[in-house]
N, C-alpha and C positions, 0 to 999 in steps of 0.2 A: 483567589479562587483556585488557581492551579494547585496549591498545596493541599487543599481539601479534596480535589478531584484525584490527585496522585495517590493520596492516602487511601481513598475509597477503592481505586483501581488495584493498588497493591494488595489491600486486604481481600478484595473479592477474588483476585487471581490466586492468592495463597490458600483460600478456602476450598477451591474446587478440587474435586477428586476425579474429574474427567481426564481422559487421555490427551485430548487436544485442547489447546488454549488458543482461541481465535478472538481477536479484538476487532470490533467495528468502530470506526471513528469518522466523523465528518471531515474535519480539516486535515489536510495531508501533512505528514511529518517532514516531507522533503520540500524544499523551496526551489522553484525553477526561475531561471533568468528569463527576461523577456527577449523575444527575437526581434531584432530591428529597432530596438530602443533601449535607452539607458534606464537606470533607476532600481534595478533589482538584480542581485547576484545569485548564482547557484549556491546552495547550502542546505540548511535545515530550518524549517519554520519554527516559530516560537513554540508551537504545540509539539513538534518533534524534539526540540531541545529539552523540553520538560518531560515528555512521556517516554521517549525511546529508552532512557536508562531504567525506567520502571519495567518496560517490556523485557529488556535484557535480564534484569535481576529476577523477574517472575517466570522466566523460561517460556515466554509466549512463542507459539509456533507460527502464527500467521496474523498479520495486521492488514485489514482491508480498509482503505480510506477513500475519500471522494473529493469534492469541492472544486477541483480544477477542470472537470469535464474533459478528461483524457484518460486513456487506458495505458498503463505502464507496469511492467513487471520489473522489480528491482532486485529480486533475489534476496539472499540473506545479508542483513546488515547488523553488525554488533559493534558497540562502542563507536558509532558514527562512521564505520568503515566496512567495506566488502569483507565478508567472512565466510568460513566454512560452516559455522554454527551460528545460532542466534535466530531472531525472528525473520520471517520471510515477509516482504512488503509488496503489496499490489495496490495500485490506485485503480478503482473499478471502472471508470470510463464515462461514456456519454449516455445520458438518458434525458428525455425532454427536449425542449426547443433551444436551449442555450448552447452555442458553439463558440469556440475560440480558435478558429483556424489560423495556424501559423503564429500563435501568440507565444508558446513556450518553446524555449530551446531544449535540446536533449540534455539530460542530467548525466553526469559521469557515472552514476550508479544505475542508470537504466540498462536493463538487459534487453528489453523488447518494448516497443511502443506500437500502437495500432497504426495501420495504414492511414495516410493523410490524403485528403481531409477526412477526419473521423466522422463516422455515422453512429447511430444508436447501437448499443451493444448490451449484452447481458452475460452474466457469469453463472456457471453451475459448479457447485462444490460437492465433491464426493469424499466422504471420510471412510477410510478402511482401517484395518488393524495396524498397518505399517506406513500408510501414506494418506495425505490429503491431496486431492487432485482438483485444481481449479482450472476450468476450461472457459475461455471467452469466446463468444459467438457474436457475429453481426446480427442485425435485426432480421435478416432473411434466413438465419439458421446456419450460415457458413462458419465453420470453426476458424477462429482467428489465432488463438494461442492457447497453449496448455502449460501449466505450472505444476510440478510435482514436488511436494514437501514430504520428505521421508523422516521417520523417527525410529 
């Protein structure tokens, strides 16, 4: 199924004439090691291994993901490494009743993560002529973090 999904994504991204290419995906492209227990190492998830090269080749500007119930700004990653260009990656955070306090270790590509223990949060994205601005807020409206993606 990955092959069909990757083809669809690459075709769809190639057809757009919009200035900004933003991808929304549920499963996170990065893989986090567990804190305090063995069994999982830092790296890239199967979804990341499959789709990040598509995002690189398609000149995606921003990838918003979820699934891990944590907010983290990773900045630009290209060819599975920190980069000056390439897609900007943010995992969108906590919403709902599921919490994983202290489960995830920090990833070497994390630039910022939400104060612990995490509470509900939301994001606001503003698209301008030369920048996308993603601002994270706690549920009480306090600004948590701001990411600026320039083009």
